C-alpha positions as CSV (number, residue, x, y, z in Angstrom):
1,M,-62.5,-69.9,38.5
2,I,-60.1,-69.2,41.2
3,D,-58.6,-72.5,42.3
4,E,-58.4,-73.3,38.3
5,T,-56.7,-70.3,37.7
6,V,-54.6,-70.5,40.2
7,E,-53.5,-74.2,39.3
8,E,-52.8,-72.8,35.6
9,I,-50.7,-70.8,37.2
10,Q,-48.7,-73.1,39.3
11,E,-48.3,-75.5,36.1
12,M,-47.2,-72.8,33.8
13,Q,-50.1,-74.0,31.5
14,T,-49.5,-69.9,30.3
15,H,-46.7,-68.7,29.6
16,S,-46.7,-65.1,29.0
17,S,-46.9,-62.7,32.0
18,S,-49.2,-60.6,30.7
19,V,-51.8,-63.6,30.0
20,V,-51.1,-64.8,33.3
21,A,-51.9,-61.1,35.2
22,V,-55.3,-61.1,33.0
23,N,-56.7,-64.4,33.6
24,A,-55.4,-64.2,37.4
25,T,-57.6,-60.7,37.1
26,R,-60.3,-62.2,35.6
27,A,-60.8,-64.9,38.0
28,L,-62.1,-62.4,40.7
29,E,-65.1,-62.4,38.9
30,E,-66.0,-65.5,40.0
31,L,-67.2,-63.6,43.7
32,L,-69.4,-61.4,41.7
33,E,-71.8,-64.4,41.6
34,R,-71.4,-65.4,45.4
35,E,-73.8,-64.0,48.0
36,F,-72.3,-61.8,50.4
37,A,-74.6,-60.6,53.9
38,T,-72.8,-57.3,54.0
39,V,-69.7,-55.2,51.7
40,E,-67.6,-55.9,54.6
41,E,-67.8,-60.1,54.0
42,Y,-67.5,-59.3,50.2
43,T,-64.3,-57.2,50.8
44,R,-63.0,-60.3,53.2
45,S,-63.6,-62.6,50.8
46,L,-61.8,-60.6,48.0
47,E,-58.8,-59.5,49.7
48,R,-58.5,-63.5,51.0
49,N,-58.6,-64.5,47.4
50,G,-56.2,-61.9,45.8
51,T,-53.8,-63.1,48.1
52,V,-54.2,-66.7,47.1
53,L,-53.8,-65.7,43.2
54,R,-50.8,-63.3,43.8
55,R,-49.3,-66.4,46.0
56,A,-49.9,-68.8,42.5
57,N,-46.6,-67.3,41.7
58,P,-45.1,-64.4,43.6
59,S,-42.4,-63.6,41.5
60,H,-45.1,-62.4,38.4
61,A,-44.8,-58.6,39.2
62,S,-47.3,-58.1,36.8
63,L,-50.0,-60.8,38.1
64,Q,-49.2,-59.2,41.7
65,N,-49.8,-55.6,40.7
66,A,-52.9,-56.0,38.3
67,V,-54.4,-58.2,41.6
68,R,-53.6,-56.2,44.2
69,E,-54.9,-53.1,42.4
70,V,-57.8,-54.4,42.3
71,V,-58.2,-55.8,45.9
72,A,-57.0,-52.4,46.8
73,D,-59.2,-49.9,44.8
74,V,-62.3,-52.0,46.0
75,S,-61.0,-52.1,49.6
76,D,-60.6,-48.6,50.2
77,A,-63.7,-47.1,48.2
78,D,-66.3,-46.4,50.4
79,L,-69.4,-48.6,49.4
80,D,-72.9,-48.8,50.8
81,T,-74.2,-52.7,49.3
82,V,-72.9,-55.3,48.3
83,E,-74.4,-54.4,44.5
84,E,-72.0,-51.5,44.4
85,A,-69.1,-53.3,45.6
86,K,-69.6,-56.0,43.2
87,Q,-70.0,-53.5,40.4
88,Y,-67.4,-51.4,41.3
89,T,-64.8,-54.7,41.2
90,Q,-66.0,-55.1,37.5
91,E,-64.9,-51.3,36.2
92,R,-61.8,-52.2,38.7
93,I,-61.2,-55.7,37.1
94,D,-62.5,-54.3,33.6
95,A,-60.0,-51.0,33.6
96,V,-56.8,-53.1,34.8
97,I,-57.7,-55.6,32.2
98,S,-57.4,-53.0,29.5
99,R,-54.2,-51.3,30.7
100,V,-52.6,-54.5,30.7
101,E,-53.4,-55.5,27.3
102,S,-53.0,-52.1,26.1
103,G,-49.5,-52.0,27.4
104,K,-48.6,-54.8,25.8
105,R,-50.1,-54.0,22.0
106,L,-48.8,-50.2,22.6
107,A,-45.1,-51.5,23.6
108,A,-45.1,-53.9,20.5
109,E,-46.3,-50.9,18.3
110,N,-43.4,-48.9,19.4
111,A,-40.5,-52.0,18.8
112,V,-41.9,-52.2,14.8
113,D,-39.1,-49.4,13.6
114,T,-36.4,-51.1,15.7
115,L,-37.2,-54.5,14.2
116,E,-34.6,-53.8,10.8
117,D,-36.7,-55.3,7.5
118,G,-34.0,-57.9,6.6
119,A,-32.6,-58.3,10.0
120,T,-31.5,-61.8,11.9
121,L,-33.3,-62.1,15.5
122,L,-32.7,-64.2,18.5
123,T,-35.1,-64.9,20.4
124,H,-35.7,-67.3,24.0
125,D,-38.6,-68.6,26.0
126,Y,-42.4,-67.3,24.9
127,S,-43.3,-63.5,25.1
128,S,-46.6,-62.5,23.2
129,T,-45.4,-59.1,23.3
130,V,-41.9,-60.1,21.3
131,L,-45.2,-62.0,18.8
132,E,-47.0,-59.2,18.7
133,A,-44.4,-57.0,17.7
134,I,-42.7,-59.3,15.0
135,E,-46.7,-59.7,13.8
136,Q,-47.2,-56.1,13.4
137,A,-43.2,-55.3,11.9
138,V,-44.2,-58.3,8.8
139,E,-47.9,-56.4,8.3
140,A,-45.7,-53.6,7.6
141,G,-43.9,-55.1,5.1
142,K,-40.5,-56.4,6.7
143,S,-39.1,-60.0,6.9
144,F,-36.8,-61.6,9.3
145,E,-35.0,-64.6,10.1
146,V,-35.5,-65.9,13.5
147,Y,-34.1,-68.1,15.7
148,I,-35.8,-69.4,18.9
149,T,-34.0,-71.0,21.9
150,E,-36.0,-74.1,23.0
151,A,-36.2,-72.7,26.6
152,R,-35.6,-76.1,28.5
153,P,-37.0,-77.9,30.7
154,R,-40.7,-77.3,29.5
155,Y,-39.6,-76.4,25.7
156,I,-41.3,-73.3,25.7
157,G,-39.5,-71.9,22.5
158,R,-41.2,-74.9,20.5
159,K,-44.5,-72.5,21.3
160,T,-42.7,-69.9,20.2
161,A,-41.7,-71.5,17.1
162,R,-44.9,-73.0,16.1
163,A,-46.1,-69.8,15.9
164,L,-43.8,-68.1,14.1
165,A,-43.5,-70.7,11.4
166,D,-47.2,-70.0,10.3
167,I,-45.8,-66.6,9.2
168,D,-44.6,-66.3,5.5
169,E,-42.4,-63.8,5.5
170,L,-40.0,-65.7,8.5
171,D,-37.4,-68.4,8.4
172,T,-37.9,-69.6,11.6
173,T,-35.1,-72.0,13.5
174,L,-35.6,-73.6,16.5
175,I,-32.3,-73.9,18.5
176,T,-31.0,-75.5,22.1
177,D,-30.5,-73.2,24.5
178,S,-27.1,-74.0,24.7
179,A,-26.7,-73.2,20.9
180,H,-27.2,-69.6,21.1
181,G,-23.3,-69.0,21.5
182,V,-23.1,-70.4,17.7
183,Y,-25.7,-68.5,16.3
184,L,-25.7,-64.9,17.8
185,E,-22.9,-64.7,15.6
186,E,-25.2,-64.6,12.9
187,C,-27.4,-62.4,14.5
188,D,-28.1,-58.6,14.4
189,R,-30.3,-58.3,17.2
190,V,-31.5,-60.6,20.4
191,V,-35.0,-59.2,21.1
192,V,-36.8,-60.9,24.8
193,G,-40.4,-60.1,26.9
194,M,-40.2,-59.7,30.3
195,D,-41.0,-61.2,33.7
196,C,-39.8,-57.9,35.5
197,I,-37.2,-55.2,35.9
198,V,-36.7,-54.6,39.8
199,D,-33.6,-52.5,41.4
200,D,-31.1,-53.0,37.6
201,K,-32.2,-56.4,37.1
202,L,-34.4,-58.1,34.0
203,Y,-36.3,-61.3,35.7
204,N,-37.0,-63.5,32.8
205,R,-37.2,-67.0,31.7
206,V,-33.9,-68.7,32.7
207,G,-31.4,-68.8,29.8
208,T,-31.8,-65.0,29.3
209,F,-29.1,-64.1,31.6
210,P,-26.2,-66.3,29.3
211,I,-28.1,-65.4,26.3
212,A,-27.5,-61.4,27.0
213,A,-23.9,-61.7,28.2
214,T,-22.7,-63.7,25.1
215,A,-24.8,-61.8,23.1
216,H,-22.7,-58.4,24.9
217,Q,-20.0,-59.9,24.5
218,L,-20.1,-60.2,20.5
219,D,-22.1,-56.3,19.9
220,V,-25.1,-58.2,19.4
221,P,-27.8,-55.7,20.9
222,V,-30.4,-57.1,23.2
223,T,-33.8,-55.6,23.2
224,V,-36.5,-56.0,26.1
225,L,-40.0,-55.9,25.5
226,G,-42.8,-55.6,27.5
227,S,-45.5,-52.9,29.4
228,A,-43.7,-49.8,31.7
229,S,-45.8,-51.5,34.8
230,K,-43.1,-54.5,34.7
231,I,-41.1,-52.1,35.3
232,V,-41.3,-51.8,38.9
233,T,-39.4,-49.2,41.0
234,E,-40.5,-49.7,44.9
235,G,-42.9,-52.3,46.8
236,F,-41.8,-55.7,45.3
237,V,-39.6,-58.3,45.8
238,F,-38.8,-60.5,43.3
239,E,-38.5,-64.4,44.2
240,N,-37.4,-66.8,42.2
241,E,-39.4,-70.0,41.3
242,F,-37.8,-73.2,42.3
243,R,-39.3,-76.0,40.3
244,T,-39.7,-79.6,40.5
245,G,-36.5,-81.3,39.4
246,S,-38.6,-83.9,37.3
247,E,-39.4,-80.9,34.9
248,V,-35.5,-82.1,34.0
249,M,-34.9,-85.8,34.2
250,P,-37.9,-87.7,34.9
251,E,-36.1,-90.8,36.1
252,P,-34.9,-90.2,39.6
253,A,-31.7,-88.6,40.6
254,D,-29.6,-91.1,42.5
255,G,-26.8,-89.6,44.2
256,F,-27.2,-86.1,43.0
257,A,-29.5,-83.3,43.1
258,V,-31.8,-81.4,40.1
259,E,-32.0,-78.2,40.5
260,N,-34.7,-76.3,38.1
261,P,-35.0,-72.4,38.8
262,A,-37.5,-71.0,36.6
263,Y,-36.1,-67.6,36.3
264,D,-32.4,-65.6,36.0
265,A,-31.2,-62.1,36.9
266,T,-29.7,-59.8,34.1
267,P,-28.2,-56.6,34.9
268,V,-29.6,-53.9,32.5
269,S,-25.8,-53.1,31.8
270,L,-25.7,-55.4,29.3
271,L,-29.2,-54.3,27.7
272,E,-29.2,-52.1,24.6
273,G,-32.4,-50.7,25.7
274,V,-36.1,-51.7,26.9
275,I,-39.2,-50.7,24.7
276,T,-42.5,-50.1,26.5
277,D,-45.8,-48.5,26.0
278,E,-44.6,-45.7,27.4
279,G,-41.5,-45.3,24.6
280,H,-38.1,-46.3,24.6
281,H,-36.0,-46.3,27.5
282,E,-32.1,-46.9,27.0
283,F,-29.2,-47.8,29.4
């Protein structure tokens, strides 16, 4: 389970950072099925496998924080037996996952009032929190026109478009990333998720920065949705991920390089605000 989860994270089979954090934390349950002679042996294995999971994507703040919290809580506890250690690990896994999932749900709930009925929205990439906010707003009787960028080179935005296309109250349109400047003039709001916010920078799927900069120029408010746990004040340094150039161009690059960063950094000064499970944070 741990090896499979690491592979899924590295291959970006799951695109929501909240889901990645839940899956990585849940993967630690594999250790509960193994045999250990002592508590010390068990905690060493927990620490080692926690590190393996965190290294699968150092840029995911929610993954880093969730796995690190479980490992630290168990390692710091005064436990007498392996069985007690396993039981406490399960309790901490359940508690951390519950907080991540409730944080996403509450952030979506808090965003519903901001999404005005009849508004034209633009979103980028795939955010389970943004999807849930739109779904909750529709359940409240609202309807929207939504533009979704493809989020190349992996076309993650297509997953968002397919999810929203099933909702009758939405008029959904998929556009290329570079076309955002054309359609932003029609939009009332940009709504995106977040990987994390660190030191006054929003780190999110590459392409977020130019969308936010263009929206700022056109006076279109940019709202970010996500769990408050993704706003990191200390103890975390964001590490961008540079993926293989074959995702951009499958044929060989003859005489030139291909760069493929996974994330970019958007100054929070370009944002109207962030909506989390703890409420609204304006900039």
